[in-house]
C-alpha positions, -999 to 999 in steps of 0.1 A, spaced: -44 64 -224 -76 56 -243 -109 72 -236 -126 45 -256 -115 20 -230 -140 34 -206 -120 57 -184 -112 94 -184 -77 100 -199 -75 134 -182 -81 118 -148 -55 91 -157 -29 118 -164 -36 135 -130 -34 102 -112 -2 93 -131 15 125 -122 5 121 -85 17 85 -83 50 93 -100 56 123 -77 50 101 -46 71 73 -59 100 96 -64 97 108 -29 96 73 -15 126 63 -37 146 92 -23 139 79 12 152 45 2 118 28 6 116 13 -30 149 -6 -36 157 -25 -67 125 -15 -86 103 -29 -57 71 -14 -45 39 -5 -63 13 23 -61 -22 29 -74 -51 54 -74 -87 48 -82 -98 63 -115 -135 55 -112 -157 27 -99 -143 2 -124 -107 12 -131 -74 17 -113 -43 34 -123 -12 14 -112 25 12 -117 39 -10 -145 59 -39 -133 97 -36 -129 101 1 -133 126 21 -112 102 40 -88 125 70 -86 122 76 -124 85 71 -131 67 90 -158 31 89 -171 42 60 -194 50 39 -164 14 40 -151 -12 18 -167 -49 10 -162 -65 -22 -149 -100 -31 -141 -113 -44 -108 -105 -79 -119 -68 -71 -124 -70 -71 -162 -51 -45 -182 -74 -21 -201 -64 -6 -234 -27 -15 -231 -3 -44 -234 19 -35 -205 23 -58 -175 10 -44 -142 25 -51 -109 25 -87 -98 6 -77 -67 -22 -59 -85 -48 -81 -69 -39 -67 -35 -46 -32 -47 -80 -41 -64 -90 -60 -33 -87 -29 -11 -107 -8 -37 -135 -34 -37 -136 -41 0 -131 -5 11 -149 16 -15 -139 49 1 -103 42 -8 -87 65 -33 -51 53 -33 -30 23 -22 7 24 -14 31 -4 -10 68 1 0 98 -21 11 117 1 36 143 -16 58 122 -7 89 91 -23 73 109 -54 62 127 -60 96 94 -54 115 76 -79 93 101 -106 103 104 -96 140 66 -96 145 57 -125 122 52 -150 150 29 -125 168 9 -122 136 5 -84 143 22 -53 155 1 -38 183 6 0 185 -5 16 218 2 48 235 19 66 205 8 101 198 14 96 161 -14 70 160 -36 100 156 -22 104 121 -42 74 110 -78 83 101 -102 72 128 -78 75 156 -83 106 178 -61 98 207 -29 81 217 -50 61 242 -61 36 215 -49 3 200 -39 1 163 -31 -34 152 -11 -39 119 -14 -76 110 16 -95 95 5 -120 69 25 -150 57 43 -143 25 36 -163 -7 41 -158 -44 6 -170 -50 -15 -138 -49 -49 -156 -42 -34 -169 -9 -25 -134 2 -59 -120 -9 -75 -148 12 -55 -137 43 -66 -101 39 -102 -111 33 -102 -132 65 -90 -103 85 -117 -80 71 -144 -106 74 -136 -109 111 -147 -73 115 -114 -60 128 -103 -25 117 -77 -26 89 -57 5 80 -26 -14 67 -7 -46 69 28 -61 66 37 -92 47 64 -113 63 98 -106 49 83 -82 24 69 -48 32 39 -26 41 6 -19 24 -15 10 34 -41 32 18 -64 64 22 -93 82 7 -67 103 -13 -31 99 -21 -23 126 5 -40 106 32 -24 74 20 10 92 22 3 103 57 -6 68 68 25 54 52 48 80 69 31 75 103 33 38 101 69 38 90 77 60 120 57 40 144 73 7 132 107 22 137 98 32 173 87 -3 181 119 -17 167 139 7 188 120 -3 219 128 -40 212 164 -32 208 166 -11 240 148 -37 260 170 -66 250 
């Protein structure tokens, strides 16, 4: 945590505590199995605090959060950031109002990502809890959550997200096939609200599919 590296170490400490607290909550819910998932917060216009790769998300401390720049490079440390760091920095660059990005691997998210992969999106309509997502003031709206093809080559995933954004379609979160959910918000509290709402809504869609079959 090095002020000479160009970021505020006090701000990093605040973000690290917030990330670790959120991660413990998600781990308790079973959304971060086997050290999966990654979380980040914007430090400033050029830096992001993000989880170190391979750590148990239920036991994170300040030492498990590191700093990267907007080109995914570690700053002032030799730890290895999440393998999906590029998906975090992409959101901060493309959506500059974003203050936090959250990625989890709940069973609901993972199953929904497979079930709706052929549709390439989950279309949410008529649910009251859509109003929990910023910009949606009524259940009488349509909220699309795209499902992107999975790959271990991060530039390909980045390109898929860029293509959606370039099309002008709203984007508040996305699934990766066989993987999990990414969402974000202007603050970590807003991002947590979005994550909890989308988790619930995806579960409702799965229940409807099951009941209709």
